[in-house]
TINU-287807 format. One line per 3 residues: number of its first residue (from 1); for each residue x, y, z of N, C-alpha, C. Coordinates in steps of 0.02 Angstrom, whole numbers, plus 50000, padded with zeros to 5 digits. Layout:
residues N
NUM> X/Y/Z/X/Y/Z/X/Y/Z | ...
end
This chain:
residues 401
1> 51611/50626/46913/51682/50641/46906/51713/50596/46852 | 51750/50627/46808/51787/50590/46756/51861/50593/46771 | 51895/50538/46754/51967/50533/46766/52002/50518/46699
4> 52052/50558/46683/52086/50549/46619/52162/50548/46629 | 52193/50497/46601/52266/50495/46598/52287/50514/46527 | 52326/50566/46521/52357/50584/46457/52429/50560/46460
7> 52444/50507/46422/52509/50475/46425/52547/50489/46360 | 52597/50532/46364/52641/50546/46307/52700/50499/46308 | 52696/50446/46271/52747/50393/46273/52815/50422/46255
10> 52864/50412/46300/52933/50434/46286/52941/50510/46284 | 52893/50547/46310/52892/50620/46303/52950/50654/46339 | 52970/50627/46396/53025/50658/46434/53092/50647/46398
13> 53139/50691/46412/53202/50689/46375/53258/50720/46416 | 53318/50720/46387/53376/50754/46416/53386/50820/46378 | 53421/50868/46408/53439/50928/46369/53475/50908/46305
16> 53454/50940/46250/53476/50918/46184/53516/50974/46150 | 53576/50958/46127/53618/51007/46095/53584/51039/46035 | 53546/51000/45997/53513/51026/45938/53454/51072/45955
19> 53434/51071/46020/53382/51116/46043/53411/51169/46091 | 53476/51184/46080/53511/51235/46120/53509/51219/46195 | 53516/51155/46210/53519/51135/46280/53452/51128/46314
22> 53398/51133/46276/53331/51123/46303/53307/51052/46291 | 53253/51034/46324/53218/50971/46309/53159/50988/46264 | 53132/50938/46229/53072/50952/46189/53014/50981/46230
25> 53005/50959/46291/52952/50986/46334/52963/51060/46349 | 53026/51080/46353/53041/51150/46369/53028/51195/46309 | 53034/51169/46248/53024/51211/46189/52953/51207/46161
28> 52918/51153/46174/52852/51144/46144/52802/51196/46170 | 52758/51219/46125/52702/51262/46145/52644/51216/46164 | 52629/51216/46229/52583/51167/46256/52541/51199/46312
31> 52498/51246/46295/52462/51285/46347/52421/51242/46395 | 52391/51188/46371/52351/51147/46415/52394/51111/46467 | 52449/51081/46444/52494/51047/46491/52521/51096/46543
34> 52541/51155/46519/52567/51205/46566/52514/51228/46616 | 52451/51234/46593/52397/51252/46639/52388/51199/46693 | 52389/51136/46674/52384/51083/46724/52440/51089/46775
37> 52501/51102/46750/52559/51106/46794/52554/51165/46842 | 52532/51222/46817/52527/51282/46859/52474/51275/46913 | 52423/51235/46899/52365/51231/46944/52355/51162/46974
40> 52404/51119/46966/52398/51051/46992/52455/51033/47039 | 52459/50970/47055/52513/50944/47097/52564/50911/47051 | 52626/50936/47054/52678/50914/47008/52733/50878/47046
43> 52766/50832/47012/52823/50798/47042/52856/50751/46992 | 52897/50707/47019/52932/50657/46978/52911/50588/47003 | 52905/50541/46956/52883/50474/46975/52929/50422/46943
46> 52940/50369/46979/52980/50312/46955/52933/50260/46925 | 52936/50250/46861/52890/50205/46827/52918/50135/46817 | 52984/50128/46820/53016/50063/46807/53049/50039/46872
49> 53025/49984/46901/53055/49959/46963/53128/49940/46953 | 53166/49942/47007/53237/49922/47004/53242/49850/46978 | 53291/49839/46934/53303/49773/46908/53261/49755/46847
52> 53216/49800/46826/53174/49786/46767/53195/49833/46711 | 53186/49810/46649/53205/49850/46592/53155/49907/46580 | 53179/49964/46555/53135/50022/46546/53094/50017/46481
55> 53052/49967/46478/53010/49959/46419/52943/49994/46427 | 52909/50004/46371/52842/50033/46374/52794/49985/46408 | 52811/49920/46410/52768/49872/46443/52767/49882/46519
58> 52826/49880/46550/52829/49889/46623/52806/49959/46643 | 52827/50009/46604/52811/50078/46623/52736/50093/46617 | 52704/50069/46564/52633/50081/46556/52591/50040/46606
61> 52614/49980/46622/52581/49944/46676/52581/49985/46739 | 52639/50015/46755/52644/50057/46815/52593/50114/46813 | 52592/50152/46759/52548/50210/46756/52475/50189/46757
64> 52460/50130/46728/52391/50107/46727/52370/50078/46795 | 52416/50076/46842/52399/50055/46909/52412/49983/46926 | 52453/49950/46886/52471/49880/46897/52547/49875/46910
67> 52566/49861/46971/52637/49858/46989/52672/49805/46947 | 52721/49824/46906/52754/49775/46862/52786/49717/46900 | 52812/49732/46960/52845/49679/46998/52795/49624/47019
70> 52731/49640/47016/52679/49591/47033/52649/49560/46971 | 52635/49600/46919/52594/49578/46864/52631/49566/46798 | 52692/49588/46792/52726/49584/46727/52749/49513/46711
73> 52730/49488/46652/52753/49422/46630/52785/49425/46561 | 52798/49485/46536/52828/49493/46470/52786/49538/46426 | 52818/49565/46375/52785/49613/46331/52739/49579/46280
76> 52767/49529/46246/52731/49500/46189/52664/49467/46207 | 52655/49438/46267/52590/49409/46282/52534/49462/46283 | 52551/49522/46304/52502/49577/46305/52484/49597/46233
79> 52534/49598/46189/52521/49614/46119/52482/49558/46086 | 52496/49496/46106/52459/49440/46077/52384/49444/46093 | 52369/49466/46153/52298/49475/46172/52266/49526/46126
82> 52301/49580/46111/52274/49634/46070/52256/49610/46000 | 52297/49566/45971/52284/49543/45902/52246/49478/45900 | 52222/49454/45958/52178/49397/45960/52211/49330/45953
85> 52274/49324/45974/52309/49260/45970/52288/49216/46030 | 52262/49156/46017/52243/49112/46073/52305/49083/46106 | 52307/49088/46173/52366/49065/46210/52347/49014/46263
88> 52390/48963/46271/52385/48918/46327/52433/48941/46382 | 52422/48916/46442/52464/48938/46498/52538/48919/46489 | 52551/48868/46449/52620/48845/46440/52654/48875/46379
91> 52618/48917/46342/52647/48948/46282/52694/49005/46301 | 52746/49013/46261/52791/49071/46266/52783/49112/46203 | 52775/49177/46212/52766/49222/46154/52827/49267/46146
94> 52834/49292/46084/52888/49337/46067/52861/49391/46021 | 52889/49451/46025/52877/49501/45973/52921/49484/45914 | 52893/49487/45855/52931/49476/45793/52926/49538/45751
97> 52976/49581/45754/52978/49641/45713/52997/49625/45641 | 52966/49660/45594/52991/49662/45526/53040/49720/45522 | 53104/49705/45516/53157/49756/45518/53192/49760/45451
100> 53230/49814/45444/53274/49821/45385/53346/49819/45410 | 53383/49767/45389/53453/49761/45406/53495/49767/45342 | 53559/49780/45352/53604/49789/45294/53607/49723/45254
103> 53626/49729/45191/53615/49673/45144/53678/49635/45123 | 53736/49663/45132/53795/49635/45099/53833/49583/45141 | 53828/49588/45207/53870/49546/45250/53834/49481/45268
106> 53871/49432/45296/53839/49374/45327/53792/49399/45383 | 53741/49358/45398/53688/49382/45444/53717/49409/45510 | 53762/49373/45539/53788/49392/45605/53829/49456/45604
109> 53845/49482/45545/53884/49543/45540/53843/49601/45512 | 53778/49591/45504/53736/49644/45475/53724/49700/45526 | 53700/49756/45501/53685/49814/45543/53610/49826/45545
112> 53585/49844/45604/53514/49860/45612/53502/49931/45586 | 53472/49935/45528/53461/50000/45496/53396/50032/45520 | 53342/49993/45522/53276/50022/45538/53233/49969/45571
115> 53217/49979/45635/53177/49930/45673/53104/49927/45650 | 53082/49975/45608/53012/49977/45586/53004/49969/45511 | 53059/49960/45475/53056/49954/45401/53017/50011/45371
118> 53038/50072/45388/53003/50132/45363/52929/50130/45381 | 52915/50102/45440/52845/50097/45464/52801/50065/45410 | 52820/50006/45392/52786/49968/45339/52711/49966/45353
121> 52671/49968/45300/52599/49967/45309/52577/49898/45334 | 52521/49897/45369/52494/49834/45395/52476/49788/45337 | 52450/49815/45283/52431/49774/45226/52491/49738/45196
124> 52546/49774/45186/52607/49742/45160/52635/49692/45209 | 52635/49711/45273/52663/49668/45325/52625/49602/45329 | 52559/49604/45322/52520/49542/45327/52539/49493/45271
127> 52552/49520/45211/52573/49476/45156/52639/49443/45174 | 52686/49482/45200/52752/49454/45218/52747/49403/45274 | 52710/49419/45327/52705/49373/45384/52669/49309/45363
130> 52616/49315/45325/52580/49255/45303/52623/49210/45259 | 52664/49241/45216/52709/49201/45175/52765/49170/45217 | 52790/49206/45265/52839/49177/45311/52810/49119/45350
133> 52747/49126/45371/52715/49073/45410/52710/49009/45369 | 52696/49015/45305/52692/48956/45262/52758/48918/45261 | 52813/48954/45264/52879/48923/45260/52908/48902/45328
136> 52891/48940/45380/52926/48932/45444/52884/48900/45499 | 52818/48902/45493/52776/48876/45547/52785/48800/45555 | 52785/48778/45619/52785/48707/45636/52731/48696/45688
139> 52726/48635/45713/52677/48622/45766/52694/48662/45829 | 52759/48675/45839/52781/48710/45899/52785/48786/45890 | 52807/48808/45832/52822/48879/45820/52775/48907/45768
142> 52740/48961/45785/52690/48989/45740/52692/49065/45740 | 52691/49094/45680/52690/49166/45672/52618/49190/45664 | 52603/49249/45693/52538/49280/45688/52547/49353/45667
145> 52509/49377/45618/52515/49447/45597/52486/49494/45648 | 52519/49552/45655/52494/49605/45698/52481/49668/45659 | 52516/49722/45677/52506/49786/45644/52574/49816/45624
148> 52576/49845/45566/52636/49877/45540/52695/49829/45548 | 52747/49849/45583/52806/49807/45590/52803/49761/45650 | 52748/49762/45688/52744/49726/45752/52702/49663/45746
151> 52735/49604/45756/52701/49540/45747/52720/49492/45803 | 52688/49433/45803/52694/49387/45860/52719/49319/45837 | 52765/49290/45875/52786/49221/45868/52767/49184/45932
154> 52735/49127/45926/52716/49086/45983/52754/49020/45981 | 52784/49003/46038/52818/48939/46046/52777/48898/46095 | 52741/48848/46068/52699/48806/46111/52743/48765/46158
157> 52726/48768/46223/52766/48734/46274/52839/48753/46270 | 52852/48817/46261/52920/48841/46253/52956/48856/46318 | 53012/48891/46312/53053/48908/46369/53065/48983/46372
160> 53079/49008/46432/53095/49079/46441/53170/49091/46449 | 53209/49039/46436/53282/49044/46445/53314/49079/46386 | 53302/49145/46382/53330/49184/46327/53356/49251/46353
163> 53403/49278/46316/53424/49347/46325/53418/49380/46257 | 53364/49421/46249/53347/49450/46184/53347/49526/46188 | 53364/49558/46133/53373/49630/46132/53322/49663/46086
166> 53288/49715/46109/53242/49752/46064/53281/49783/46007 | 53254/49781/45946/53290/49809/45889/53297/49885/45893 | 53249/49919/45926/53255/49992/45931/53311/50013/45978
169> 53339/49965/46015/53397/49981/46058/53463/49978/46021 | 53463/49952/45960/53526/49941/45926/53527/49973/45856 | 53491/50028/45848/53490/50063/45784/53560/50082/45763
172> 53577/50068/45700/53642/50083/45670/53699/50044/45701 | 53685/49991/45737/53737/49949/45766/53738/49881/45732 | 53797/49850/45730/53802/49781/45706/53763/49736/45754
175> 53729/49686/45726/53687/49643/45767/53727/49589/45803 | 53791/49583/45788/53832/49527/45811/53824/49512/45886 | 53830/49564/45927/53828/49554/46000/53757/49546/46026
178> 53707/49558/45983/53638/49562/46007/53594/49506/45980 | 53624/49457/45947/53586/49400/45924/53560/49360/45983 | 53508/49319/45975/53479/49282/46032/53530/49242/46070
181> 53522/49243/46136/53564/49203/46181/53518/49161/46224 | 53543/49102/46246/53503/49058/46288/53509/48986/46264 | 53478/48941/46302/53487/48870/46289/53460/48848/46221
184> 53409/48883/46194/53381/48866/46129/53384/48925/46081 | 53434/48967/46091/53440/49028/46051/53449/49013/45977 | 53480/48955/45961/53492/48939/45891/53427/48931/45852
187> 53373/48910/45888/53309/48902/45855/53284/48969/45830 | 53288/49020/45873/53264/49087/45855/53309/49119/45802 | 53375/49111/45810/53419/49140/45759/53409/49106/45692
190> 53395/49042/45692/53382/49007/45629/53320/49035/45594 | 53268/49050/45633/53208/49081/45605/53224/49149/45574 | 53264/49188/45609/53282/49255/45585/53322/49250/45520
193> 53371/49205/45518/53412/49198/45458/53371/49172/45399 | 53327/49124/45412/53284/49098/45358/53236/49152/45333 | 53213/49194/45379/53167/49247/45358/53201/49295/45310
196> 53265/49308/45322/53302/49353/45277/53305/49324/45207 | 53318/49260/45201/53323/49228/45135/53256/49230/45099 | 53202/49223/45137/53135/49224/45107/53115/49294/45087
199> 53133/49343/45127/53108/49411/45118/53150/49454/45071 | 53213/49439/45063/53256/49487/45029/53234/49501/44957 | 53205/49452/44924/53181/49464/44856/53106/49454/44849
202> 53071/49462/44904/52998/49455/44903/52967/49511/44861 | 52915/49496/44823/52884/49548/44781/52864/49611/44818 | 52840/49605/44880/52823/49664/44919/52884/49708/44929
205> 52941/49676/44944/53002/49715/44955/53030/49743/44891 | 53025/49707/44836/53048/49734/44772/53007/49796/44754 | 52942/49794/44768/52899/49852/44756/52918/49910/44801
208> 52933/49896/44864/52953/49949/44910/53019/49981/44887 | 53064/49940/44865/53129/49966/44843/53120/50012/44782 | 53075/49992/44737/53062/50034/44678/53032/50102/44697
211> 52996/50103/44754/52964/50165/44777/53009/50205/44824 | 53071/50183/44831/53119/50219/44872/53109/50207/44946 | 53075/50153/44965/53063/50137/45035/53110/50081/45058
214> 53125/50081/45123/53165/50027/45149/53125/49962/45148 | 53159/49907/45135/53126/49842/45133/53119/49815/45204 | 53072/49769/45212/53065/49731/45275/53097/49664/45261
217> 53163/49660/45272/53201/49603/45247/53220/49551/45299 | 53195/49559/45361/53209/49508/45412/53160/49513/45470 | 53149/49456/45502/53117/49457/45568/53171/49471/45620
220> 53152/49506/45673/53195/49513/45732/53153/49493/45792 | 53174/49442/45828/53133/49412/45881/53158/49435/45950 | 53111/49457/45991/53128/49484/46058/53064/49485/46100
223> 53069/49513/46161/53009/49525/46202/52974/49463/46226 | 53012/49412/46247/52983/49348/46268/52939/49356/46330 | 52889/49312/46336/52846/49315/46395/52795/49259/46395
226> 52758/49253/46449/52705/49203/46454/52639/49237/46470 | 52586/49201/46461/52518/49228/46467/52509/49267/46531 | 52482/49327/46524/52473/49371/46581/52402/49365/46609
229> 52396/49378/46674/52330/49381/46707/52327/49444/46748 | 52285/49491/46728/52275/49553/46765/52206/49555/46796 | 52199/49575/46858/52132/49584/46886/52096/49640/46849
232> 52030/49635/46838/51994/49687/46802/52003/49756/46834 | 52013/49806/46792/52024/49874/46816/51966/49898/46860 | 51905/49882/46840/51847/49906/46877/51844/49875/46946
235> 51867/49812/46953/51869/49781/47019/51921/49814/47064 | 51977/49834/47034/52031/49864/47074/52014/49935/47095 | 51985/49974/47050/51979/50046/47062/51907/50072/47065
238> 51859/50028/47052/51789/50047/47062/51760/50092/47008 | 51794/50100/46952/51768/50141/46897/51777/50103/46832 | 51734/50118/46784/51736/50087/46719/51787/50122/46675
241> 51834/50084/46648/51890/50114/46612/51891/50098/46538 | 51920/50143/46499/51930/50134/46428/52001/50155/46409 | 52024/50129/46353/52091/50143/46328/52086/50169/46257
244> 52120/50225/46244/52125/50252/46176/52198/50248/46156 | 52213/50204/46109/52283/50194/46088/52284/50160/46020 | 52337/50173/45983/52348/50138/45919/52398/50081/45927
247> 52424/50072/45987/52479/50025/45998/52452/49960/46028 | 52468/49904/45997/52441/49840/46019/52462/49822/46090 | 52522/49842/46111/52543/49829/46180/52495/49862/46229
250> 52479/49925/46219/52437/49962/46266/52365/49934/46264 | 52341/49920/46204/52275/49890/46198/52273/49822/46231 | 52329/49785/46226/52332/49719/46258/52328/49724/46334
253> 52361/49774/46363/52355/49785/46435/52282/49800/46453 | 52252/49845/46414/52183/49864/46428/52135/49805/46421 | 52142/49766/46368/52098/49708/46359/52109/49657/46415
256> 52171/49647/46436/52185/49600/46490/52153/49624/46555 | 52145/49689/46563/52114/49719/46622/52040/49730/46613 | 52011/49701/46559/51939/49705/46545/51916/49777/46535
259> 51958/49817/46505/51939/49886/46488/51917/49889/46415 | 51880/49941/46397/51857/49950/46329/51914/49978/46286 | 51929/49945/46230/51986/49966/46188/51965/49967/46115
262> 51932/50021/46093/51907/50023/46025/51963/50031/45973 | 51950/50004/45914/51995/50017/45857/51978/50086/45829 | 52030/50121/45805/52021/50189/45779/52049/50191/45709
265> 52008/50205/45660/52030/50206/45591/52084/50260/45581 | 52138/50241/45549/52191/50289/45535/52237/50303/45593 | 52227/50269/45649/52270/50280/45707/52333/50239/45700
268> 52391/50271/45709/52456/50238/45705/52494/50256/45768 | 52555/50230/45772/52598/50247/45829/52648/50301/45814 | 52633/50344/45764/52682/50395/45747/52650/50464/45742
271> 52688/50513/45719/52665/50582/45718/52610/50593/45665 | 52602/50546/45620/52552/50552/45568/52487/50516/45586 | 52477/50503/45649/52418/50468/45672/52355/50510/45662
274> 52298/50478/45668/52234/50513/45665/52218/50544/45733 | 52249/50601/45747/52237/50634/45811/52164/50650/45822 | 52131/50675/45770/52061/50694/45777/52018/50633/45793
277> 52033/50577/45761/51995/50516/45775/52005/50492/45846 | 52066/50498/45872/52079/50478/45941/52041/50522/45990 | 52041/50588/45977/52006/50634/46022/51931/50619/46020
280> 51903/50608/45961/51831/50595/45956/51813/50529/45989 | 51856/50479/45981/51844/50415/46014/51844/50423/46090 | 51891/50463/46115/51894/50475/46187/51830/50509/46211
283> 51806/50558/46174/51746/50595/46193/51686/50547/46194 | 51681/50504/46145/51626/50456/46143/51629/50409/46204 | 51689/50386/46220/51697/50341/46278/51679/50376/46343
286> 51694/50440/46347/51679/50476/46410/51605/50480/46425 | 51563/50467/46376/51491/50471/46388/51467/50414/46433 | 51502/50357/46433/51480/50302/46476/51539/50267/46511
289> 51597/50300/46514/51654/50274/46552/51677/50327/46602 | 51703/50304/46659/51726/50350/46710/51799/50370/46701 | 51840/50324/46675/51912/50336/46670/51937/50319/46600
292> 51978/50362/46573/52009/50350/46508/52085/50352/46513 | 52116/50306/46479/52189/50305/46473/52204/50322/46400 | 52224/50384/46388/52235/50408/46320/52310/50407/46306
295> 52330/50360/46265/52401/50345/46253/52422/50372/46185 | 52475/50412/46184/52501/50441/46121/52573/50419/46113 | 52587/50382/46060/52652/50351/46049/52702/50396/46013
298> 52678/50449/45980/52721/50487/45934/52786/50512/45964 | 52787/50541/46025/52852/50565/46051/52904/50510/46058 | 52882/50449/46075/52928/50393/46082/52958/50375/46015
301> 52916/50370/45963/52942/50353/45897/52992/50406/45873 | 52977/50469/45886/53023/50523/45865/53089/50518/45903 | 53086/50499/45966/53147/50490/46005/53190/50434/45977
304> 53158/50377/45961/53194/50320/45933/53226/50337/45866 | 53193/50378/45827/53217/50393/45760/53259/50457/45758 | 53271/50487/45816/53309/50549/45822/53280/50604/45777
307> 53215/50610/45779/53180/50663/45741/53167/50721/45790 | 53216/50765/45794/53216/50817/45846/53156/50863/45840 | 53148/50893/45782/53093/50940/45772/53025/50906/45779
310> 53021/50844/45755/52957/50808/45759/52939/50790/45831 | 52989/50780/45874/52972/50765/45943/52940/50826/45976 | 52967/50885/45963/52936/50946/45989/52866/50953/45960
313> 52860/50942/45895/52795/50950/45861/52744/50900/45888 | 52766/50838/45902/52720/50787/45926/52688/50807/45993 | 52728/50839/46036/52702/50862/46100/52651/50918/46089
316> 52666/50961/46043/52619/51016/46028/52554/50988/45999 | 52558/50938/45957/52498/50908/45928/52455/50873/45981 | 52487/50840/46028/52450/50808/46083/52411/50861/46122
319> 52444/50917/46137/52412/50970/46174/52353/51000/46135 | 52364/51012/46071/52314/51047/46030/52257/51001/46008 | 52275/50941/45984/52225/50899/45951/52195/50845/45996
322> 52226/50832/46052/52199/50781/46098/52172/50814/46162 | 52216/50849/46197/52195/50877/46262/52142/50931/46253 | 52152/50977/46207/52105/51033/46199/52033/51010/46187
325> 52020/50968/46137/51950/50949/46124/51919/50908/46181 | 51959/50866/46214/51931/50826/46268/51912/50870/46327 | 51956/50916/46345/51941/50961/46402/51883/51007/46384
328> 51881/51030/46322/51825/51073/46300/51758/51036/46307 | 51758/50972/46288/51697/50932/46295/51675/50927/46368 | 51723/50914/46412/51706/50908/46484/51679/50974/46512
331> 51710/51029/46492/51686/51094/46515/51616/51109/46489 | 51605/51095/46426/51540/51109/46396/51484/51069/46429 | 51501/51012/46456/51451/50969/46488/51454/50974/46564
334> 51489/51026/46589/51492/51039/46661/51514/50978/46701 | 51562/50942/46674/51588/50883/46708/51647/50902/46751 | 51647/50881/46814/51708/50884/46854/51756/50831/46829
337> 51820/50846/46831/51868/50797/46805/51935/50804/46840 | 51972/50749/46838/52040/50748/46863/52085/50720/46808 | 52144/50749/46802/52191/50730/46749/52257/50707/46779
340> 52284/50653/46752/52353/50633/46765/52389/50639/46699 | 52439/50683/46696/52479/50695/46636/52550/50672/46650 | 52577/50628/46607/52646/50605/46616/52668/50562/46557
343> 52733/50552/46550/52759/50501/46504/52763/50434/46542 | 52776/50381/46505/52790/50317/46537/52864/50312/46555 | 52907/50338/46513/52980/50338/46524/53010/50391/46479
346> 53071/50413/46490/53104/50455/46441/53129/50414/46382 | 53127/50444/46323/53161/50416/46264/53206/50472/46237 | 53265/50480/46266/53308/50537/46248/53330/50533/46175
349> 53326/50591/46142/53347/50595/46072/53420/50575/46063 | 53461/50593/46111/53533/50580/46105/53548/50505/46110 | 53505/50467/46144/53517/50395/46152/53476/50352/46105
352> 53418/50378/46083/53373/50343/46037/53343/50279/46067 | 53341/50275/46134/53311/50218/46167/53285/50240/46235 | 53251/50193/46270/53221/50209/46334/53273/50210/46390
355> 53259/50249/46442/53298/50247/46503/53249/50244/46563 | 53277/50226/46621/53236/50215/46680/53227/50276/46724 | 53252/50334/46702/53250/50394/46743/53178/50411/46762
358> 53167/50442/46821/53100/50465/46840/53073/50514/46789 | 53007/50518/46786/52973/50560/46736/52930/50612/46771 | 52918/50669/46739/52876/50722/46769/52802/50704/46764
361> 52765/50716/46818/52693/50704/46817/52656/50763/46846 | 52592/50768/46827/52547/50818/46855/52481/50784/46869 | 52452/50798/46927/52382/50780/46940/52344/50846/46950
364> 52295/50856/46907/52255/50917/46908/52182/50901/46922 | 52151/50939/46966/52081/50931/46985/52044/50995/46964 | 51992/50987/46922/51956/51046/46897/51918/51084/46951
367> 51909/51053/47009/51870/51085/47063/51912/51130/47107 | 51979/51126/47100/52021/51166/47143/52087/51180/47107 | 52123/51229/47132/52186/51249/47101/52242/51247/47152
370> 52294/51212/47135/52353/51207/47179/52406/51256/47155 | 52456/51267/47197/52514/51306/47176/52566/51256/47148 | 52562/51246/47084/52604/51194/47053/52670/51221/47029
373> 52688/51203/46968/52752/51223/46939/52741/51279/46888 | 52795/51311/46868/52790/51365/46819/52764/51338/46752 | 52788/51279/46734/52767/51248/46671/52778/51173/46676
376> 52752/51136/46627/52761/51064/46628/52825/51045/46592 | 52879/51040/46631/52943/51018/46605/52976/50973/46657 | 53029/50939/46636/53066/50897/46682/53094/50937/46740
379> 53125/50994/46724/53158/51033/46777/53108/51062/46826 | 53052/51090/46801/53004/51122/46845/52969/51071/46890 | 52954/51012/46864/52922/50961/46906/52971/50935/46958
382> 53035/50931/46940/53084/50908/46988/53094/50959/47044 | 53087/51023/47028/53097/51075/47078/53047/51071/47135 | 52989/51042/47124/52939/51038/47178/52962/50995/47236
385> 53008/50949/47222/53033/50905/47274/52988/50845/47288 | 52931/50841/47254/52886/50783/47264/52911/50725/47222 | 52920/50668/47254/52946/50610/47219/52904/50549/47238
388> 52878/50515/47188/52838/50455/47198/52879/50395/47176 | 52895/50351/47224/52941/50296/47211/52908/50240/47171 | 52841/50235/47175/52805/50183/47137/52750/50217/47097
391> 52761/50225/47032/52711/50259/46991/52645/50222/46990 | 52645/50158/47005/52583/50120/47007/52536/50145/47061 | 52562/50185/47109/52518/50214/47160/52480/50275/47135
394> 52501/50303/47078/52470/50365/47055/52397/50355/47034 | 52380/50296/47007/52311/50284/46986/52264/50287/47045 | 52285/50257/47100/52244/50259/47161/52238/50331/47185
397> 52292/50368/47183/52290/50439/47203/52243/50478/47157 | 52246/50465/47093/52203/50501/47045/52129/50489/47060 | 52112/50427/47074/52041/50408/47077/52012/50416/47147
400> 52051/50404/47199/52021/50400/47267/52031/50463/47308 | 52076/50508/47290/52090/50565/47333/52066/50629/47301
end
């Protein structure tokens, strides 16, 4: 028996005026997802516990079978694991985005234009982060390069007394109200302001400007946390697990849980990812792994960027280029399989950020057919009346029942 989680990050949505009152799931052509829904068990699941923020960190921990209220210690430590940053138990980590902010005003009055700096390439980003490290690193505070716009700041023997805001939550807003708060917030804000002075005329950014691209002209620090400890997935669930993802956060969760997390050439967190490479990697892993967590970030990125048509398209691409070849492989090899299909959280186009609303899920078993929903959408899954209050229970349901 093989177990596969197809996780469409941010795939759920609200009815959208630009889609004539439909959600992207309602408009997308997704025959495989709809087949699972028609022949599986459908419902709604709560992925974010009360009192916790609706981040991809807490929500994906839930879906992967780790209750966030027990295991969550912050987002950035999981990402640090993915990029190989050595951590001590007393270290505090932060996500350091390379962002594009407006250029004319004093720092505290600038506007968050683009949390990803036009999805800056990893190669360009490494030059910027390494140059920033030369200027800003101290014995206590150290920058480490990650991928694209996503990087890590470590504060040795630091504090968690902060109130920090993700940059994707404040797109097109003035940063004034969202600058770091807390007992040592001035340290982080000082790093951000100094980074702007270093980056604004950096050769990499001058080149990007000449090419009509947004510059990566500031660090934005958020996502504080301390070193995480997750029990190995195989010990918890009795099966060998692998993770297919381009996102360092998800790979960090998998590595922390002692799961196999291969790198995939050309894989990104957007709609231009190497879908074929992800599908082939998944198929290779299925040859000697029992469970796969196949994570697709594109719908979430489209939601944050208010790319309405691309969000619909991203769902269709997941169905066509990820689900189809993986299921075809299993059928060709006469493998019994069970599927859990769901998002981690909604990323509504109208809001451009995450919300904590329950998400639609399907569990499908190839050995039997249930009377499920008409199609895989928010409304149809809600109509079943099945509600799971702790999404972290779904992994046990997928594997043991």
